[in-house]
Structure formats: C-alpha cells, structure tokens
C-alpha positions as CSV (number, residue, x, y, z in Angstrom):
1,X,0.3,-17.4,4.2
2,X,0.6,-13.9,2.8
3,X,3.8,-13.7,0.7
4,X,4.1,-10.0,-0.3
5,X,2.3,-6.7,-0.8
6,X,1.8,-7.2,-4.6
7,X,0.5,-3.7,-5.1
8,X,-2.3,-1.2,-4.5
9,X,-5.5,-0.1,-6.2
10,X,-6.1,3.7,-6.7
11,X,-9.5,5.1,-7.3
12,X,-9.0,7.6,-10.2
13,X,-11.3,9.6,-12.5
14,X,-9.0,9.3,-15.5
15,X,-6.9,6.1,-15.7
16,X,-5.1,7.4,-18.8
17,X,-3.9,10.6,-17.1
18,X,-2.9,8.6,-13.9
19,X,-1.0,6.1,-16.1
20,X,1.0,9.0,-17.6
21,X,1.7,10.5,-14.2
22,X,3.1,7.3,-12.6
23,X,5.1,6.7,-15.8
24,X,6.7,10.1,-15.5
25,X,7.6,9.9,-11.8
26,X,8.3,6.1,-11.3
27,X,8.9,4.9,-14.8
28,X,5.9,2.6,-14.4
29,X,4.9,0.7,-17.6
30,X,1.3,0.1,-18.7
31,X,0.5,-3.6,-19.1
32,X,-3.2,-4.0,-19.8
33,X,-6.8,-3.0,-19.1
34,X,-9.1,-5.4,-17.1
35,X,-12.6,-5.1,-16.0
36,X,-13.9,-5.8,-12.5
37,X,-17.6,-6.6,-11.9
38,X,-17.0,-6.6,-8.1
39,X,-16.2,-2.9,-8.2
40,X,-17.9,-2.0,-11.5
41,X,-14.5,-0.7,-12.7
42,X,-12.2,-0.5,-15.6
43,X,-8.7,-1.1,-14.3
44,X,-5.4,-0.1,-15.9
45,X,-2.6,-2.3,-14.6
46,X,1.0,-0.9,-14.5
47,X,4.3,-2.6,-13.7
48,X,6.0,-0.6,-11.0
49,X,9.2,-2.0,-9.5
50,X,8.6,-5.7,-9.1
51,X,4.9,-5.0,-8.2
52,X,1.7,-3.7,-9.8
53,X,-0.2,-0.5,-9.6
54,X,-3.9,-0.8,-10.5
55,X,-5.6,2.4,-11.5
56,X,-9.4,1.9,-11.2
57,X,-11.8,4.1,-13.1
58,X,-15.5,3.5,-12.5
59,X,-17.8,2.2,-15.2
60,X,-20.9,3.3,-13.3
61,X,-22.5,3.0,-9.9
62,X,-20.7,0.7,-7.4
63,X,-18.2,0.7,-4.6
64,X,-15.6,2.6,-6.6
65,X,-17.9,5.3,-7.7
66,X,-19.2,5.7,-4.2
67,X,-15.6,6.0,-2.9
68,X,-14.9,8.8,-5.4
69,X,-18.1,10.6,-4.6
70,X,-17.3,10.5,-0.9
71,X,-13.5,10.9,-0.8
72,X,-12.3,11.9,-4.3
73,X,-9.3,10.1,-5.8
74,X,-7.0,8.1,-3.5
75,X,-5.9,4.7,-2.1
76,X,-8.8,2.3,-2.6
77,X,-7.5,-1.2,-1.9
78,X,-4.4,-3.3,-1.2
79,X,-3.5,-6.5,-3.1
80,X,-1.4,-9.1,-1.3
81,X,0.1,-12.2,-3.0
82,X,0.1,-15.7,-1.7
83,X,1.6,-18.9,-2.9
84,X,-1.4,-20.7,-1.5
85,X,-4.4,-18.5,-2.3
86,X,-6.8,-21.6,-2.2
87,X,-5.8,-22.2,1.4
88,X,-6.4,-18.6,2.2
89,X,-9.9,-18.8,0.7
90,X,-10.5,-22.0,2.7
91,X,-9.3,-20.3,5.9
92,X,-11.6,-17.3,5.3
93,X,-14.5,-19.6,4.7
94,X,-13.8,-21.5,8.0
95,X,-14.0,-18.2,9.8
96,X,-17.2,-17.1,8.0
97,X,-15.4,-14.2,6.3
98,X,-17.2,-13.7,3.1
99,X,-15.1,-13.5,-0.1
100,X,-15.6,-13.7,-3.8
101,X,-13.3,-14.7,-6.7
102,X,-12.9,-12.8,-9.9
103,X,-10.1,-13.0,-12.5
104,X,-8.1,-15.4,-10.3
105,X,-8.2,-13.1,-7.3
106,X,-10.0,-13.2,-3.9
107,X,-11.9,-10.2,-2.8
108,X,-12.4,-10.2,0.9
109,X,-15.6,-8.8,2.5
110,X,-14.5,-5.2,3.3
111,X,-16.9,-5.0,6.3
112,X,-14.6,-7.5,8.0
113,X,-11.2,-5.9,7.3
114,X,-11.5,-2.8,9.5
115,X,-12.0,-0.6,6.4
116,X,-9.1,-1.8,4.3
117,X,-10.4,-3.4,1.1
118,X,-8.2,-6.5,0.7
119,X,-7.6,-8.6,-2.4
120,X,-5.5,-11.8,-2.6
121,X,-3.7,-12.8,-5.8
122,X,-1.5,-15.8,-6.7
123,X,2.1,-14.9,-6.2
124,X,4.3,-14.3,-9.2
125,X,7.9,-13.1,-9.5
126,X,8.4,-10.1,-11.8
127,X,11.3,-8.3,-13.3
128,X,11.9,-4.8,-11.9
129,X,10.4,-1.9,-14.0
130,X,11.3,1.7,-13.5
131,X,13.0,3.5,-10.6
132,X,11.0,1.9,-7.7
133,X,12.4,-1.4,-6.4
134,X,9.1,-2.6,-4.8
135,X,6.1,-1.8,-2.7
136,X,6.3,-3.0,0.9
137,X,3.7,-1.4,3.1
138,X,0.2,-0.1,3.4
139,X,-0.7,2.0,6.4
140,X,-4.0,0.9,7.9
141,X,-5.7,3.3,10.3
142,X,-7.9,1.8,13.0
143,X,-9.5,2.6,16.3
144,X,-8.1,-0.6,18.0
145,X,-4.8,-1.6,16.5
146,X,-4.6,-4.7,18.7
147,X,-7.9,-6.1,17.6
148,X,-7.1,-5.3,13.9
149,X,-3.7,-6.9,14.1
150,X,-5.2,-10.0,15.7
151,X,-7.6,-10.1,12.8
152,X,-4.8,-10.0,10.2
153,X,-2.9,-12.7,12.2
154,X,-5.8,-15.1,12.4
155,X,-7.5,-14.5,9.0
156,X,-4.3,-14.8,7.0
157,X,-2.2,-17.1,9.1
158,X,0.5,-14.6,10.0
159,X,2.9,-15.1,12.9
160,X,2.7,-12.5,15.6
161,X,6.2,-13.2,16.9
162,X,7.5,-11.7,13.6
163,X,5.7,-8.4,14.1
164,X,7.4,-5.2,15.2
165,X,5.7,-2.6,17.5
166,X,5.8,0.9,16.2
167,X,5.1,4.3,17.8
168,X,5.7,7.9,16.8
169,X,5.0,10.9,18.9
170,X,6.1,13.1,16.0
171,X,3.3,11.7,13.8
172,X,1.0,10.9,16.7
173,X,0.3,7.1,16.3
174,X,1.0,3.7,17.8
175,X,0.5,0.2,16.5
176,X,2.4,-2.7,15.0
177,X,4.0,-3.7,11.7
178,X,2.6,-7.1,10.7
179,X,5.7,-8.3,8.9
180,X,5.0,-11.3,6.7
181,X,8.5,-12.8,6.6
182,X,11.3,-10.8,8.1
183,X,14.2,-10.5,7.6
184,X,13.8,-11.9,4.1
185,X,11.1,-9.3,3.2
186,X,9.9,-5.9,4.4
187,X,6.4,-6.6,3.3
188,X,3.6,-5.9,5.9
189,X,0.6,-4.0,6.9
190,X,1.3,-1.1,9.3
191,X,-1.7,-1.3,11.6
192,X,-1.9,1.9,13.7
193,X,-4.2,4.1,15.8
194,X,-3.6,7.8,15.3
195,X,-4.0,9.2,18.8
196,X,-3.1,12.8,18.1
197,X,-6.0,14.2,16.0
198,X,-4.1,17.5,15.5
199,X,-1.5,15.8,13.4
200,X,-2.0,15.1,9.6
201,X,-2.6,11.4,10.1
202,X,-5.1,12.1,13.0
203,X,-7.0,14.7,10.9
204,X,-7.2,12.2,8.0
205,X,-8.5,9.6,10.4
206,X,-11.2,11.9,11.9
207,X,-12.4,12.7,8.4
208,X,-12.2,9.2,6.8
209,X,-12.4,6.7,9.6
210,X,-10.9,3.3,9.5
211,X,-9.1,2.3,6.3
212,X,-5.9,2.9,4.2
213,X,-3.9,6.0,4.6
214,X,-0.8,5.7,2.4
215,X,1.7,3.2,1.0
216,X,5.5,2.8,1.1
217,X,8.0,1.8,-1.6
218,X,11.7,1.3,-1.7
219,X,13.9,3.0,-4.2
220,X,17.5,2.3,-5.1
221,X,18.1,5.9,-6.4
222,X,16.2,8.5,-4.4
223,X,18.2,11.4,-5.8
224,X,17.0,10.4,-9.3
225,X,13.4,10.1,-8.1
226,X,13.7,13.6,-6.6
227,X,14.9,14.9,-10.0
228,X,11.9,13.2,-11.7
229,X,9.5,14.7,-9.2
230,X,11.0,18.2,-9.8
231,X,10.6,17.7,-13.6
232,X,6.9,17.3,-13.3
233,X,6.5,20.0,-10.6
234,X,5.4,17.5,-7.9
235,X,5.2,18.4,-4.3
236,X,7.3,16.3,-1.9
237,X,9.3,16.4,1.3
238,X,12.8,15.1,1.9
239,X,16.1,16.0,0.2
240,X,18.1,12.8,-0.6
241,X,20.8,14.8,-2.5
242,X,22.0,16.0,0.9
243,X,21.6,12.7,2.7
244,X,21.2,9.4,0.8
245,X,19.4,7.9,3.8
246,X,16.6,10.4,3.6
247,X,13.1,9.2,2.8
248,X,10.8,11.1,0.4
249,X,7.1,11.7,1.0
250,X,5.2,12.5,-2.2
251,X,2.2,14.8,-1.7
252,X,-1.2,13.4,-2.7
253,X,-1.6,16.3,-5.1
254,X,1.1,14.8,-7.3
255,X,-0.2,11.2,-7.2
256,X,-4.0,11.2,-7.7
257,X,-4.9,11.6,-4.0
258,X,-2.5,9.2,-2.3
259,X,0.4,10.0,0.1
260,X,3.4,7.8,-0.9
261,X,6.5,7.2,1.2
262,X,9.7,6.2,-0.5
263,X,12.6,4.9,1.5
264,X,16.2,4.3,0.3
265,X,17.5,0.8,-0.1
266,X,17.4,-1.2,3.1
267,X,16.7,1.9,5.3
268,X,13.2,0.8,6.3
269,X,14.8,-1.8,8.5
270,X,15.8,1.0,10.9
271,X,12.2,1.4,12.0
272,X,11.1,-2.2,11.3
273,X,12.8,-3.8,14.3
274,X,16.0,-4.8,12.6
275,X,18.2,-1.7,12.3
276,X,21.3,-3.9,11.9
277,X,20.0,-4.7,8.4
278,X,20.1,-1.1,7.3
279,X,23.2,-0.6,5.2
280,X,25.4,2.5,5.9
281,X,25.1,5.1,3.1
282,X,27.2,8.2,2.6
C-alpha cells in the first residue's frame, strides 16, 4: 500500500540557509512554505529529483524544537506516498495505531514506529528537478530488525516476499530492505540493527537510539554532483570520476546534519537482491 518514498523532513534552524544549500548541491527548487501544527513548524518544501525535501524550522515549543534541542539539525521524519491513503488510515485505525491528518497527510504515532517519524501523503507523479533522480531509501536503526520489519509489513500492507535481506560486516549491521514494489522501484525502508558499536553507525545508534540514520538518492550524473560538492567545499567520500559505479556519501556537515548516500543510476540493485538489474558502466 506504500507506493514510494516521497521524501524526507529535515529539522533545521534556518530553513532559508538550508534551501540555498540544497539548491547549490542538488539543484533543488523551492516550491512553497507551509505550516504544521502537529510539529509546530514552518516548513519549506523543495522539489528534488521527482521527490520533495521538507526543511522544518520550529515556530516554538514542540516535537521539532525538542529534536533540535536534543540532537541538533538532522533527519527528522520520512514521508511515504500511497495511492490509497484512506485505506492506510483505516488499516492503522484497525490496528489501534494512532494517527492524525493535517494538510492532506497522515501523521503516524511515532511511539509505534520504532523511532522513525512517519508521514503518509497521497501519491503524485512529478517532473524531475535538478541533478538527483529520486530518493529511494531511509535507513531505520532498531534493536530488533525482525520485529520492526514485521511492523512495517503489517501496518502498511507490504509483502515480505519482496524484501531483501542485507548484512554488512564492513559497516557492522544486519537487517532487511522492505522493498515496496521491486523490480519496478527501489523504494524501501532499510530496517537494520547495528551490531558493531565501534563503527560509525553503531556509535550513532548508541547515542541516538532507534530512529532514522540517513537517506539514499539515485543520481544520473555523479561526477557532476561531485563537482557541485567541491564547488561549495562540502565533505564527501567516493570518487565517481575514477569509477562511474562509485557511490557518494555526503558528510552531515554539508547537509544540515544528515548523512546522504548517492548511488549511480541502477547500481543500488547490486545490493538490493537483483544485481542483474544493475547496468554495466564504464
């Protein structure tokens, strides 16, 4: 019942400055400002690829201000689209999962979502804006990835047979990719437990607990993205000018507190259970 990862919400102290930064590195375009009473926030909405970035600046006390006071800027929530949001709301009600509606979107009780604030919007197709093709993944850190993935499956009507197990000794985690509709789409939640607390992800988990860690995008021109990052003095890892299949990881210091992974076109299928879909690049 979830169609795509429509975008993410970043908690920021200055939405205007964040808008400029994401315009500089991704070519994101400002669309409008909206207010949220649920979070007591003023939200700048940007078109980025075929998805949306929401930059939430607090208006006063509330969940957003509390997040900033505790964690500073960073990844605050994930927004998923559905072609049947009313059916999702009904499904949540049937499972006694509290939710509220605002501005045509469903805000799910964050106490039930293993720390990942979750919003459901009505699906809309959009033209691509800027250098990013689309967003496709939010990484969700949890203590019990099996319980968390079972929650996502049941609450949102996903099909477990489409999921892909994932494990990395290099990064020190294991879990599952809750793919919504492969091989048509890469969109999913990466539900993982960081078992190595000496690695970066594990250290983050010890400090923050359950919740979002980073998000991933796909880019059709990663060498150009690297040039844009260099132009603004942004820290990042990866060198796509030497190998077009190389992913880029943009340091949180460059993106208002959030780690962003950027994979070249189709390459994410290599670690998403369908490596045959990854096109060969020279």
